[in-house]
FIGUDO-817641 format. One record per residue: residue in three letters; chain; x, y, z of N, C-alpha, C in turn. Coordinates in nm, 2 decimals. Example, Ala and Ser with C-alpha at 12.3 -4.5 7.8 and 13.67 -1.06 7.14 Angstrom:
BEGIN
PAMAR/ALA/A/1.32/-0.57/0.78/1.23/-0.45/0.78/1.32/-0.33/0.78 .
PAMAR/SER/A/1.28/-0.22/0.71/1.37/-0.11/0.71/1.29/0.00/0.79 .
END
This chain:
BEGIN
PAMAR/MET/A/-0.83/0.00/0.37/-0.74/0.09/0.31/-0.60/0.04/0.39 .
PAMAR/PRO/A/-0.50/0.02/0.31/-0.35/0.01/0.37/-0.32/0.12/0.46 .
PAMAR/GLU/A/-0.26/0.09/0.60/-0.21/0.20/0.67/-0.08/0.22/0.66 .
PAMAR/GLY/A/-0.04/0.32/0.74/0.12/0.37/0.70/0.22/0.26/0.72 .
PAMAR/ASP/A/0.21/0.17/0.81/0.29/0.07/0.82/0.31/-0.02/0.70 .
PAMAR/THR/A/0.20/-0.05/0.63/0.20/-0.13/0.50/0.26/-0.04/0.40 .
PAMAR/VAL/A/0.23/0.08/0.39/0.29/0.15/0.29/0.43/0.18/0.32 .
PAMAR/PHE/A/0.49/0.18/0.43/0.63/0.19/0.48/0.69/0.06/0.42 .
PAMAR/ARG/A/0.64/-0.05/0.45/0.71/-0.18/0.40/0.72/-0.19/0.25 .
PAMAR/SER/A/0.63/-0.15/0.18/0.62/-0.15/0.04/0.71/-0.08/-0.02 .
PAMAR/ALA/A/0.74/0.06/0.05/0.85/0.15/-0.01/0.98/0.11/0.03 .
PAMAR/ARG/A/1.00/0.05/0.14/1.13/0.00/0.17/1.18/-0.12/0.10 .
PAMAR/ALA/A/1.06/-0.22/0.05/1.10/-0.32/-0.03/1.14/-0.28/-0.18 .
PAMAR/MET/A/1.07/-0.17/-0.23/1.09/-0.12/-0.35/1.22/-0.05/-0.38 .
PAMAR/ASN/A/1.24/0.03/-0.27/1.38/0.11/-0.27/1.50/-0.01/-0.27 .
PAMAR/ASP/A/1.48/-0.11/-0.19/1.58/-0.23/-0.18/1.60/-0.27/-0.31 .
PAMAR/ALA/A/1.50/-0.27/-0.40/1.50/-0.37/-0.52/1.54/-0.26/-0.64 .
PAMAR/LEU/A/1.50/-0.13/-0.64/1.52/-0.06/-0.74/1.62/0.07/-0.73 .
PAMAR/ALA/A/1.64/0.10/-0.63/1.72/0.23/-0.61/1.87/0.21/-0.66 .
PAMAR/GLY/A/1.92/0.30/-0.73/2.05/0.30/-0.81/2.04/0.22/-0.93 .
PAMAR/ALA/A/1.94/0.16/-0.96/1.92/0.09/-1.10/1.87/0.17/-1.21 .
PAMAR/THR/A/1.89/0.14/-1.33/1.83/0.22/-1.46/1.71/0.14/-1.50 .
PAMAR/LEU/A/1.61/0.23/-1.54/1.48/0.17/-1.59/1.49/0.11/-1.73 .
PAMAR/GLU/A/1.47/-0.01/-1.74/1.46/-0.05/-1.86/1.33/-0.08/-1.95 .
PAMAR/ARG/A/1.22/-0.05/-1.85/1.10/-0.06/-1.90/1.02/0.03/-1.83 .
PAMAR/CYS/A/0.92/0.13/-1.89/0.83/0.21/-1.82/0.71/0.23/-1.88 .
PAMAR/ASP/A/0.61/0.18/-1.83/0.47/0.17/-1.89/0.37/0.22/-1.80 .
PAMAR/ILE/A/0.34/0.36/-1.82/0.23/0.42/-1.72/0.09/0.39/-1.79 .
PAMAR/ARG/A/-0.01/0.35/-1.73/-0.14/0.31/-1.80/-0.25/0.39/-1.74 .
PAMAR/VAL/A/-0.24/0.52/-1.71/-0.33/0.62/-1.69/-0.32/0.71/-1.80 .
PAMAR/PRO/A/-0.45/0.75/-1.85/-0.45/0.84/-1.96/-0.36/0.96/-1.96 .
PAMAR/ALA/A/-0.37/1.03/-1.85/-0.31/1.17/-1.84/-0.15/1.15/-1.85 .
PAMAR/PHE/A/-0.11/1.04/-1.81/0.06/1.02/-1.82/0.09/0.89/-1.90 .
PAMAR/ALA/A/0.02/0.86/-2.00/0.05/0.75/-2.06/0.16/0.77/-2.18 .
PAMAR/THR/A/0.20/0.89/-2.20/0.31/0.93/-2.30/0.43/0.93/-2.23 .
PAMAR/VAL/A/0.44/0.92/-2.08/0.56/0.96/-2.01/0.64/0.81/-2.03 .
PAMAR/ASP/A/0.77/0.83/-2.06/0.86/0.72/-2.09/1.00/0.77/-2.00 .
PAMAR/LEU/A/1.01/0.70/-1.90/1.14/0.72/-1.83/1.24/0.62/-1.84 .
PAMAR/THR/A/1.24/0.53/-1.94/1.34/0.44/-1.97/1.46/0.51/-1.98 .
PAMAR/GLY/A/1.58/0.45/-1.93/1.71/0.51/-1.94/1.72/0.58/-1.80 .
PAMAR/GLU/A/1.63/0.62/-1.73/1.65/0.72/-1.60/1.70/0.62/-1.49 .
PAMAR/THR/A/1.76/0.70/-1.40/1.79/0.62/-1.27/1.69/0.63/-1.16 .
PAMAR/VAL/A/1.66/0.51/-1.09/1.58/0.53/-0.96/1.66/0.59/-0.86 .
PAMAR/GLU/A/1.63/0.70/-0.81/1.72/0.75/-0.70/1.66/0.69/-0.58 .
PAMAR/SER/A/1.54/0.68/-0.55/1.47/0.63/-0.41/1.32/0.61/-0.44 .
PAMAR/VAL/A/1.26/0.50/-0.35/1.14/0.51/-0.33/1.11/0.53/-0.18 .
PAMAR/VAL/A/1.03/0.62/-0.14/1.01/0.64/0.00/0.85/0.67/0.01 .
PAMAR/ALA/A/0.82/0.62/0.14/0.67/0.66/0.20/0.65/0.79/0.28 .
PAMAR/VAL/A/0.55/0.84/0.25/0.53/0.95/0.32/0.37/0.94/0.37 .
PAMAR/GLY/A/0.36/0.92/0.50/0.23/0.86/0.54/0.18/0.74/0.45 .
PAMAR/LYS/A/0.06/0.77/0.38/0.01/0.64/0.31/0.04/0.68/0.16 .
PAMAR/HIS/A/0.13/0.77/0.12/0.17/0.79/-0.01/0.30/0.74/-0.04 .
PAMAR/LEU/A/0.31/0.70/-0.16/0.45/0.64/-0.22/0.51/0.75/-0.31 .
PAMAR/LEU/A/0.62/0.76/-0.33/0.70/0.86/-0.41/0.82/0.80/-0.48 .
PAMAR/HIS/A/0.80/0.73/-0.59/0.93/0.70/-0.69/0.99/0.82/-0.73 .
PAMAR/ARG/A/1.11/0.83/-0.69/1.20/0.94/-0.73/1.29/0.91/-0.85 .
PAMAR/ILE/A/1.26/0.94/-0.97/1.33/0.90/-1.08/1.38/1.01/-1.16 .
PAMAR/GLY/A/1.49/1.01/-1.19/1.56/1.13/-1.28/1.50/1.26/-1.22 .
PAMAR/ASP/A/1.44/1.34/-1.29/1.39/1.47/-1.25/1.24/1.48/-1.21 .
PAMAR/VAL/A/1.19/1.35/-1.20/1.04/1.35/-1.16/1.00/1.25/-1.05 .
PAMAR/THR/A/0.89/1.27/-1.01/0.84/1.18/-0.89/0.72/1.13/-0.93 .
PAMAR/ILE/A/0.70/0.99/-0.96/0.59/0.91/-0.95/0.52/0.91/-0.83 .
PAMAR/HIS/A/0.41/0.97/-0.81/0.32/0.97/-0.67/0.20/0.88/-0.69 .
PAMAR/SER/A/0.20/0.80/-0.60/0.09/0.70/-0.59/0.04/0.69/-0.45 .
PAMAR/HIS/A/-0.10/0.65/-0.45/-0.18/0.63/-0.32/-0.24/0.51/-0.35 .
PAMAR/LEU/A/-0.24/0.41/-0.25/-0.30/0.27/-0.27/-0.46/0.28/-0.27 .
PAMAR/LYS/A/-0.52/0.38/-0.18/-0.67/0.39/-0.14/-0.71/0.25/-0.11 .
PAMAR/MET/A/-0.82/0.21/-0.15/-0.88/0.07/-0.10/-0.82/-0.07/-0.16 .
PAMAR/GLU/A/-0.79/-0.06/-0.28/-0.77/-0.18/-0.37/-0.62/-0.18/-0.42 .
PAMAR/GLY/A/-0.53/-0.07/-0.42/-0.42/-0.06/-0.47/-0.30/-0.16/-0.40 .
PAMAR/SER/A/-0.21/-0.18/-0.47/-0.09/-0.25/-0.42/0.02/-0.25/-0.52 .
PAMAR/TRP/A/0.16/-0.23/-0.47/0.26/-0.26/-0.55/0.33/-0.39/-0.54 .
PAMAR/HIS/A/0.37/-0.46/-0.65/0.42/-0.59/-0.62/0.58/-0.59/-0.70 .
PAMAR/LEU/A/0.65/-0.67/-0.64/0.77/-0.69/-0.71/0.80/-0.83/-0.78 .
PAMAR/TYR/A/0.86/-0.84/-0.89/0.86/-0.97/-0.95/1.01/-0.94/-1.01 .
PAMAR/LEU/A/1.05/-1.10/-1.04/1.16/-1.11/-1.11/1.12/-1.11/-1.26 .
PAMAR/PRO/A/1.20/-1.06/-1.35/1.16/-1.06/-1.50/1.12/-1.18/-1.55 .
PAMAR/GLY/A/1.01/-1.19/-1.60/0.96/-1.30/-1.68/0.86/-1.39/-1.59 .
PAMAR/THR/A/0.85/-1.37/-1.47/0.77/-1.44/-1.39/0.61/-1.40/-1.39 .
PAMAR/ALA/A/0.54/-1.50/-1.35/0.39/-1.46/-1.37/0.34/-1.36/-1.25 .
PAMAR/TRP/A/0.25/-1.27/-1.30/0.19/-1.17/-1.21/0.09/-1.23/-1.12 .
PAMAR/ARG/A/0.07/-1.19/-0.99/-0.04/-1.25/-0.88/-0.18/-1.16/-0.92 .
PAMAR/ARG/A/-0.17/-1.07/-0.99/-0.30/-1.00/-1.03/-0.31/-0.99/-1.18 .
PAMAR/PRO/A/-0.43/-0.97/-1.23/-0.44/-0.96/-1.37/-0.39/-0.83/-1.43 .
PAMAR/ALA/A/-0.34/-0.85/-1.57/-0.28/-0.74/-1.63/-0.36/-0.61/-1.64 .
PAMAR/TRP/A/-0.48/-0.64/-1.65/-0.58/-0.51/-1.67/-0.59/-0.43/-1.55 .
PAMAR/GLN/A/-0.55/-0.48/-1.42/-0.53/-0.40/-1.31/-0.42/-0.31/-1.30 .
PAMAR/ALA/A/-0.32/-0.33/-1.39/-0.19/-0.28/-1.38/-0.20/-0.13/-1.42 .
PAMAR/ARG/A/-0.14/-0.06/-1.34/-0.15/0.12/-1.37/-0.01/0.17/-1.40 .
PAMAR/ALA/A/0.09/0.10/-1.35/0.22/0.15/-1.37/0.32/0.02/-1.37 .
PAMAR/ILE/A/0.41/0.00/-1.47/0.51/-0.10/-1.47/0.66/-0.03/-1.48 .
PAMAR/LEU/A/0.72/-0.06/-1.38/0.88/-0.01/-1.37/0.97/-0.12/-1.38 .
PAMAR/GLY/A/1.03/-0.14/-1.48/1.14/-0.25/-1.49/1.28/-0.21/-1.51 .
PAMAR/THR/A/1.38/-0.29/-1.42/1.50/-0.28/-1.43/1.57/-0.40/-1.49 .
PAMAR/ALA/A/1.67/-0.44/-1.48/1.73/-0.55/-1.54/1.71/-0.68/-1.45 .
PAMAR/GLU/A/1.69/-0.64/-1.31/1.68/-0.74/-1.21/1.54/-0.75/-1.15 .
PAMAR/ARG/A/1.45/-0.66/-1.16/1.31/-0.65/-1.10/1.22/-0.57/-1.18 .
PAMAR/VAL/A/1.10/-0.61/-1.14/0.99/-0.55/-1.22/0.88/-0.50/-1.10 .
PAMAR/ALA/A/0.87/-0.37/-1.09/0.76/-0.32/-0.98/0.64/-0.28/-1.07 .
PAMAR/ILE/A/0.52/-0.34/-1.03/0.40/-0.32/-1.08/0.29/-0.26/-0.98 .
PAMAR/GLY/A/0.23/-0.15/-1.01/0.15/-0.09/-0.93/-0.01/-0.14/-0.99 .
PAMAR/PHE/A/-0.08/-0.20/-0.91/-0.20/-0.26/-0.93/-0.32/-0.17/-0.90 .
PAMAR/GLN/A/-0.42/-0.13/-0.94/-0.53/-0.06/-0.91/-0.49/0.06/-0.81 .
PAMAR/LEU/A/-0.41/0.13/-0.84/-0.38/0.24/-0.77/-0.48/0.35/-0.77 .
PAMAR/GLY/A/-0.49/0.40/-0.64/-0.62/0.49/-0.62/-0.58/0.63/-0.68 .
PAMAR/VAL/A/-0.44/0.66/-0.67/-0.39/0.79/-0.75/-0.26/0.75/-0.81 .
PAMAR/LEU/A/-0.25/0.81/-0.92/-0.11/0.78/-0.99/-0.09/0.91/-1.08 .
PAMAR/GLU/A/0.02/0.99/-1.03/0.06/1.10/-1.11/0.19/1.13/-1.11 .
PAMAR/ILE/A/0.23/1.19/-1.22/0.39/1.22/-1.23/0.40/1.37/-1.21 .
PAMAR/VAL/A/0.49/1.40/-1.14/0.52/1.57/-1.10/0.68/1.59/-1.12 .
PAMAR/PRO/A/0.71/1.70/-1.13/0.85/1.74/-1.14/0.90/1.72/-0.98 .
PAMAR/ARG/A/1.02/1.67/-0.97/1.06/1.66/-0.83/1.05/1.77/-0.75 .
PAMAR/ALA/A/1.08/1.90/-0.81/1.07/2.02/-0.74/0.92/2.05/-0.69 .
PAMAR/ASN/A/0.82/1.98/-0.74/0.69/2.01/-0.70/0.62/1.91/-0.63 .
PAMAR/GLU/A/0.69/1.83/-0.54/0.64/1.72/-0.46/0.55/1.78/-0.36 .
PAMAR/ASP/A/0.57/1.92/-0.31/0.49/1.97/-0.21/0.35/1.98/-0.26 .
PAMAR/ASP/A/0.33/2.00/-0.40/0.21/2.02/-0.45/0.12/1.90/-0.44 .
PAMAR/VAL/A/0.18/1.78/-0.42/0.09/1.65/-0.39/0.09/1.60/-0.25 .
PAMAR/ILE/A/0.18/1.65/-0.19/0.19/1.58/-0.02/0.21/1.70/0.08 .
PAMAR/GLY/A/0.22/1.82/0.01/0.25/1.93/0.12/0.15/1.95/0.23 .
PAMAR/TYR/A/0.02/1.91/0.20/-0.09/1.93/0.30/-0.07/1.83/0.42 .
PAMAR/LEU/A/-0.01/1.73/0.40/0.01/1.63/0.51/0.06/1.67/0.64 .
PAMAR/GLY/A/0.03/1.63/0.74/0.06/1.64/0.88/0.19/1.57/0.90 .
PAMAR/PRO/A/0.26/1.57/1.01/0.38/1.49/1.04/0.36/1.36/1.00 .
PAMAR/ASP/A/0.46/1.29/0.95/0.46/1.15/0.91/0.49/1.05/1.03 .
PAMAR/ILE/A/0.39/0.98/1.09/0.42/0.91/1.21/0.53/0.82/1.19 .
PAMAR/LEU/A/0.57/0.76/1.08/0.68/0.68/1.06/0.79/0.73/1.02 .
PAMAR/GLY/A/0.80/0.87/0.97/0.90/0.94/0.91/1.02/0.96/0.98 .
PAMAR/PRO/A/1.13/1.00/0.91/1.25/1.03/0.99/1.24/1.19/1.05 .
PAMAR/GLY/A/1.15/1.26/1.02/1.13/1.39/1.07/1.00/1.38/1.16 .
PAMAR/TRP/A/0.97/1.28/1.20/0.84/1.29/1.31/0.85/1.37/1.39 .
PAMAR/ASP/A/0.75/1.46/1.42/0.75/1.58/1.52/0.62/1.58/1.60 .
PAMAR/PRO/A/0.64/1.52/1.72/0.52/1.50/1.79/0.47/1.62/1.85 .
PAMAR/GLU/A/0.55/1.74/1.86/0.50/1.88/1.91/0.40/1.92/1.80 .
PAMAR/LEU/A/0.44/1.91/1.68/0.35/1.96/1.56/0.23/1.86/1.56 .
PAMAR/ALA/A/0.24/1.75/1.59/0.13/1.64/1.60/0.02/1.69/1.70 .
PAMAR/LEU/A/0.10/1.74/1.82/0.00/1.78/1.93/-0.06/1.91/1.90 .
PAMAR/ARG/A/-0.02/2.00/1.84/-0.08/2.12/1.79/-0.19/2.10/1.70 .
PAMAR/ASN/A/-0.18/2.01/1.61/-0.25/1.98/1.51/-0.38/1.92/1.57 .
PAMAR/VAL/A/-0.36/1.81/1.65/-0.47/1.73/1.72/-0.56/1.82/1.80 .
PAMAR/THR/A/-0.50/1.91/1.88/-0.56/2.00/1.96/-0.62/2.11/1.92 .
PAMAR/ALA/A/-0.59/2.15/1.77/-0.65/2.27/1.72/-0.78/2.29/1.73 .
PAMAR/ASP/A/-0.87/2.19/1.70/-1.00/2.21/1.72/-1.06/2.10/1.84 .
PAMAR/PRO/A/-1.07/2.18/1.95/-1.11/2.10/2.07/-1.26/2.04/2.07 .
PAMAR/ALA/A/-1.33/2.09/1.98/-1.47/2.02/1.98/-1.48/1.90/1.87 .
PAMAR/ARG/A/-1.36/1.89/1.79/-1.38/1.77/1.70/-1.35/1.64/1.77 .
PAMAR/PRO/A/-1.45/1.53/1.73/-1.41/1.41/1.78/-1.26/1.34/1.78 .
PAMAR/ILE/A/-1.22/1.29/1.88/-1.09/1.24/1.88/-1.06/1.12/1.75 .
PAMAR/GLY/A/-1.16/1.08/1.73/-1.17/0.97/1.62/-1.16/1.02/1.49 .
PAMAR/LEU/A/-1.22/1.15/1.46/-1.17/1.22/1.35/-1.06/1.28/1.34 .
PAMAR/ALA/A/-1.00/1.34/1.44/-0.85/1.39/1.45/-0.75/1.31/1.41 .
PAMAR/LEU/A/-0.78/1.18/1.46/-0.65/1.07/1.44/-0.66/1.03/1.31 .
PAMAR/LEU/A/-0.78/1.03/1.23/-0.78/0.96/1.10/-0.76/1.07/1.00 .
PAMAR/ASP/A/-0.74/1.20/1.03/-0.71/1.30/0.94/-0.58/1.32/0.90 .
PAMAR/GLN/A/-0.55/1.31/0.77/-0.40/1.30/0.74/-0.34/1.43/0.73 .
PAMAR/ARG/A/-0.41/1.54/0.75/-0.36/1.68/0.76/-0.31/1.70/0.90 .
PAMAR/VAL/A/-0.35/1.61/1.00/-0.33/1.62/1.13/-0.21/1.54/1.16 .
PAMAR/ILE/A/-0.21/1.40/1.15/-0.11/1.32/1.16/-0.11/1.21/1.02 .
PAMAR/ALA/A/0.00/1.20/0.94/-0.01/1.13/0.84/0.03/0.99/0.87 .
PAMAR/GLY/A/-0.04/0.89/0.82/0.00/0.75/0.83/-0.09/0.68/0.93 .
PAMAR/LEU/A/-0.17/0.73/1.02/-0.27/0.65/1.09/-0.40/0.61/1.00 .
PAMAR/GLY/A/-0.44/0.50/1.01/-0.56/0.45/0.95/-0.68/0.42/1.03 .
PAMAR/ASN/A/-0.77/0.35/0.99/-0.88/0.33/1.07/-0.87/0.21/1.17 .
PAMAR/VAL/A/-0.77/0.12/1.15/-0.73/0.02/1.23/-0.66/0.08/1.36 .
PAMAR/TYR/A/-0.58/0.17/1.34/-0.49/0.22/1.43/-0.59/0.33/1.52 .
PAMAR/ARG/A/-0.67/0.40/1.45/-0.76/0.49/1.50/-0.85/0.43/1.61 .
PAMAR/ASN/A/-0.90/0.30/1.57/-1.00/0.23/1.67/-0.92/0.16/1.79 .
PAMAR/GLU/A/-0.80/0.12/1.75/-0.72/0.05/1.86/-0.66/0.16/1.95 .
PAMAR/ILE/A/-0.61/0.27/1.91/-0.56/0.37/1.99/-0.66/0.42/2.09 .
PAMAR/CYS/A/-0.80/0.45/2.03/-0.90/0.48/2.13/-0.94/0.39/2.23 .
PAMAR/PHE/A/-0.93/0.26/2.20/-0.96/0.15/2.29/-0.84/0.15/2.39 .
PAMAR/LEU/A/-0.72/0.15/2.35/-0.61/0.15/2.46/-0.62/0.27/2.55 .
PAMAR/ARG/A/-0.65/0.38/2.52/-0.68/0.49/2.60/-0.81/0.51/2.66 .
PAMAR/GLY/A/-0.90/0.42/2.65/-1.02/0.42/2.71/-1.13/0.52/2.67 .
PAMAR/LEU/A/-1.11/0.56/2.53/-1.19/0.67/2.48/-1.29/0.61/2.37 .
PAMAR/LEU/A/-1.41/0.66/2.38/-1.49/0.64/2.27/-1.44/0.74/2.15 .
PAMAR/PRO/A/-1.44/0.69/2.03/-1.40/0.78/1.90/-1.49/0.92/1.90 .
PAMAR/THR/A/-1.60/0.92/1.95/-1.65/1.04/1.95/-1.65/1.14/2.06 .
PAMAR/ARG/A/-1.55/1.11/2.15/-1.53/1.20/2.26/-1.45/1.32/2.19 .
PAMAR/PRO/A/-1.50/1.45/2.24/-1.42/1.56/2.18/-1.30/1.57/2.23 .
PAMAR/VAL/A/-1.19/1.63/2.14/-1.05/1.63/2.18/-1.03/1.70/2.31 .
PAMAR/GLY/A/-1.11/1.82/2.33/-1.08/1.92/2.44/-1.11/1.82/2.58 .
PAMAR/GLU/A/-1.18/1.70/2.58/-1.22/1.62/2.68/-1.13/1.49/2.70 .
PAMAR/VAL/A/-1.04/1.49/2.62/-0.93/1.38/2.61/-0.82/1.41/2.71 .
PAMAR/PRO/A/-0.81/1.35/2.82/-0.70/1.36/2.90/-0.56/1.31/2.84 .
PAMAR/ASP/A/-0.45/1.38/2.85/-0.33/1.35/2.83/-0.31/1.31/2.67 .
PAMAR/VAL/A/-0.35/1.44/2.59/-0.33/1.41/2.44/-0.19/1.36/2.41 .
PAMAR/PRO/A/-0.07/1.44/2.48/0.05/1.41/2.43/0.08/1.24/2.45 .
PAMAR/GLY/A/0.02/1.19/2.56/0.04/1.05/2.59/-0.01/0.96/2.48 .
PAMAR/LEU/A/-0.15/1.02/2.44/-0.22/0.95/2.33/-0.12/0.94/2.21 .
PAMAR/ILE/A/-0.06/1.06/2.17/0.03/1.06/2.04/0.13/0.98/2.06 .
PAMAR/SER/A/0.19/0.98/2.18/0.30/0.88/2.20/0.27/0.74/2.18 .
PAMAR/LEU/A/0.16/0.70/2.23/0.12/0.56/2.24/0.10/0.52/2.08 .
PAMAR/ALA/A/0.03/0.61/2.01/0.01/0.59/1.87/0.14/0.56/1.79 .
PAMAR/HIS/A/0.24/0.64/1.82/0.36/0.62/1.76/0.44/0.50/1.78 .
PAMAR/ARG/A/0.42/0.46/1.92/0.49/0.33/1.97/0.42/0.22/1.91 .
PAMAR/VAL/A/0.28/0.23/1.89/0.20/0.10/1.85/0.24/0.09/1.69 .
PAMAR/ILE/A/0.23/0.18/1.62/0.27/0.17/1.48/0.40/0.14/1.43 .
PAMAR/LEU/A/0.50/0.19/1.52/0.64/0.16/1.51/0.65/0.02/1.53 .
PAMAR/ALA/A/0.59/-0.05/1.64/0.61/-0.17/1.70/0.57/-0.28/1.56 .
PAMAR/ASN/A/0.46/-0.22/1.48/0.43/-0.31/1.37/0.49/-0.28/1.23 .
PAMAR/ARG/A/0.57/-0.18/1.23/0.64/-0.14/1.10/0.72/-0.25/1.03 .
PAMAR/ASP/A/0.78/-0.34/1.12/0.87/-0.44/1.04/0.81/-0.57/1.02 .
PAMAR/ARG/A/0.67/-0.59/1.06/0.62/-0.71/1.04/0.47/-0.71/0.97 .
PAMAR/THR/A/0.45/-0.81/0.89/0.31/-0.81/0.81/0.19/-0.83/0.90 .
PAMAR/GLU/A/0.22/-0.91/1.00/0.09/-0.94/1.09/0.09/-0.82/1.19 .
PAMAR/ARG/A/-0.01/-0.74/1.18/-0.03/-0.64/1.27/-0.08/-0.68/1.41 .
PAMAR/SER/A/-0.03/-0.65/1.52/-0.09/-0.65/1.65/-0.08/-0.54/1.73 .
PAMAR/THR/A/-0.18/-0.51/1.80/-0.20/-0.39/1.90/-0.20/-0.46/2.03 .
PAMAR/THR/A/-0.20/-0.59/2.06/-0.25/-0.66/2.17/-0.10/-0.72/2.22 .
PAMAR/GLY/A/-0.01/-0.72/2.14/0.12/-0.79/2.18/0.09/-0.94/2.16 .
PAMAR/ASP/A/-0.01/-1.01/2.10/-0.04/-1.14/2.07/-0.07/-1.15/1.93 .
PAMAR/LEU/A/0.01/-1.26/1.86/0.01/-1.26/1.73/-0.08/-1.40/1.68 .
PAMAR/ARG/A/-0.15/-1.45/1.79/-0.25/-1.56/1.77/-0.37/-1.52/1.68 .
PAMAR/PRO/A/-0.43/-1.58/1.59/-0.55/-1.56/1.52/-0.65/-1.54/1.62 .
PAMAR/GLY/A/-0.73/-1.41/1.60/-0.84/-1.37/1.66/-0.79/-1.29/1.81 .
PAMAR/LYS/A/-0.66/-1.28/1.81/-0.61/-1.21/1.93/-0.53/-1.08/1.90 .
PAMAR/MET/A/-0.53/-1.05/1.78/-0.42/-0.94/1.74/-0.48/-0.80/1.75 .
PAMAR/ALA/A/-0.61/-0.79/1.76/-0.68/-0.67/1.76/-0.76/-0.64/1.88 .
PAMAR/TRP/A/-0.79/-0.54/1.95/-0.86/-0.53/2.06/-1.01/-0.50/2.02 .
PAMAR/VAL/A/-1.05/-0.43/1.93/-1.16/-0.40/1.88/-1.20/-0.41/1.74 .
PAMAR/SER/A/-1.10/-0.37/1.65/-1.12/-0.36/1.53/-1.16/-0.50/1.44 .
PAMAR/GLN/A/-1.27/-0.49/1.35/-1.33/-0.61/1.29/-1.39/-0.70/1.40 .
PAMAR/ARG/A/-1.42/-0.67/1.51/-1.47/-0.75/1.62/-1.61/-0.75/1.66 .
PAMAR/GLU/A/-1.68/-0.68/1.58/-1.82/-0.66/1.60/-1.90/-0.77/1.67 .
PAMAR/ASN/A/-1.96/-0.77/1.79/-2.05/-0.86/1.87/-1.95/-0.97/1.90 .
PAMAR/LYS/A/-1.82/-0.96/1.91/-1.74/-1.04/1.97/-1.69/-1.00/2.12 .
PAMAR/PRO/A/-1.67/-1.07/2.21/-1.64/-1.04/2.33/-1.50/-0.96/2.35 .
PAMAR/CYS/A/-1.51/-0.84/2.44/-1.40/-0.77/2.45/-1.30/-0.84/2.50 .
PAMAR/LEU/A/-1.17/-0.84/2.47/-1.06/-0.92/2.53/-1.03/-0.90/2.67 .
PAMAR/ARG/A/-1.08/-0.75/2.71/-1.03/-0.71/2.84/-1.15/-0.75/2.94 .
PAMAR/CYS/A/-1.28/-0.71/2.90/-1.38/-0.73/3.00/-1.50/-0.81/2.96 .
PAMAR/GLY/A/-1.51/-0.88/2.84/-1.59/-0.98/2.79/-1.74/-0.89/2.73 .
PAMAR/THR/A/-1.74/-0.77/2.74/-1.85/-0.71/2.68/-1.86/-0.72/2.52 .
PAMAR/ARG/A/-1.98/-0.72/2.47/-1.96/-0.73/2.31/-1.91/-0.60/2.27 .
PAMAR/ILE/A/-1.84/-0.62/2.15/-1.78/-0.51/2.08/-1.89/-0.45/1.99 .
PAMAR/ARG/A/-1.92/-0.32/1.98/-2.00/-0.27/1.90/-1.93/-0.20/1.78 .
PAMAR/ARG/A/-2.01/-0.17/1.67/-1.96/-0.11/1.55/-2.06/0.02/1.53 .
PAMAR/GLY/A/-1.99/0.13/1.50/-2.06/0.26/1.47/-2.01/0.31/1.33 .
PAMAR/SER/A/-2.02/0.44/1.31/-1.98/0.50/1.20/-1.95/0.65/1.23 .
PAMAR/LEU/A/-1.82/0.72/1.17/-1.79/0.85/1.21/-1.74/0.90/1.09 .
PAMAR/GLY/A/-1.78/1.05/1.05/-1.72/1.09/0.94/-1.78/1.23/0.94 .
PAMAR/GLU/A/-1.72/1.34/0.86/-1.74/1.46/0.85/-1.86/1.48/0.73 .
PAMAR/SER/A/-1.87/1.37/0.66/-1.95/1.37/0.54/-1.98/1.23/0.48 .
PAMAR/ALA/A/-2.07/1.20/0.39/-2.08/1.06/0.35/-1.95/1.00/0.28 .
PAMAR/LEU/A/-1.90/1.07/0.24/-1.77/1.02/0.16/-1.65/0.99/0.26 .
PAMAR/THR/A/-1.64/1.06/0.39/-1.54/1.04/0.48/-1.61/0.92/0.59 .
PAMAR/GLN/A/-1.72/0.88/0.59/-1.76/0.78/0.70/-1.68/0.67/0.70 .
PAMAR/ARG/A/-1.63/0.61/0.82/-1.56/0.49/0.84/-1.61/0.44/0.96 .
PAMAR/ASP/A/-1.59/0.30/0.95/-1.64/0.23/1.05/-1.56/0.26/1.20 .
PAMAR/THR/A/-1.64/0.26/1.32/-1.57/0.26/1.44/-1.60/0.12/1.53 .
PAMAR/TYR/A/-1.52/0.06/1.59/-1.54/-0.04/1.67/-1.50/-0.01/1.81 .
PAMAR/PHE/A/-1.57/-0.03/1.92/-1.54/0.00/2.05/-1.62/-0.08/2.15 .
PAMAR/CYS/A/-1.55/-0.08/2.27/-1.63/-0.14/2.39/-1.68/-0.04/2.46 .
PAMAR/PRO/A/-1.83/-0.08/2.48/-1.90/0.04/2.55/-1.88/0.03/2.69 .
PAMAR/ARG/A/-1.81/-0.07/2.75/-1.78/-0.07/2.90/-1.63/-0.01/2.91 .
PAMAR/CYS/A/-1.53/-0.04/2.83/-1.41/0.01/2.86/-1.38/0.14/2.80 .
PAMAR/GLN/A/-1.46/0.19/2.71/-1.45/0.31/2.65/-1.56/0.41/2.69 .
PAMAR/THR/A/-1.52/0.54/2.72/-1.63/0.63/2.76/-1.60/0.76/2.69 .
END
């Protein structure tokens, strides 16, 4: 699933291409909104809020979430698409660019005044202009018995962190993802580290939490099951953590460096 940094870059690219332009084509390919036609409306902005994308057009907002398979592409008019047409869920075209949302996990259209109905539950956006570390701290520490790995992944707590960052931050702080929040030393420092790490990756497509951009060296533990820890050489292990079968996500950790 794309993380907050990926969604941020997608929103910025679409905002640069579409903001201020008039839609000459609008094709929404989900049954609930298939009759919506925003042709002739002006694109005010495209913004990211956590892992959510908001296309603000006229008096409405197109709200989308990529989930596991989704992506937004930008094309010049008339050029070939990189994914098949049957995967397209939204097509928004101006005179100079075409934005296409493929296999979007969520796609809905709401009045601009009702944006909070779809994103109001989110915690502070870790890459947003209104990032609030104090609110993030209150949210993380609200349930001391909760595993830190679950708290970091909960979008109601902090919006924008995904599984890769969850695993990497836990490694960098020497914490097993299962450690209860109440036993985590220096939670403000952990939150500050999470913000610094995702901010460092916001503007580049190759994500690195190690400071090394060489293949195989960009992550400490994520997707490195049975490979040697880059710090101590112990084999990285994989586990699973979630509050239900639907929320289970893989955890990667070093059993020596993390306790």
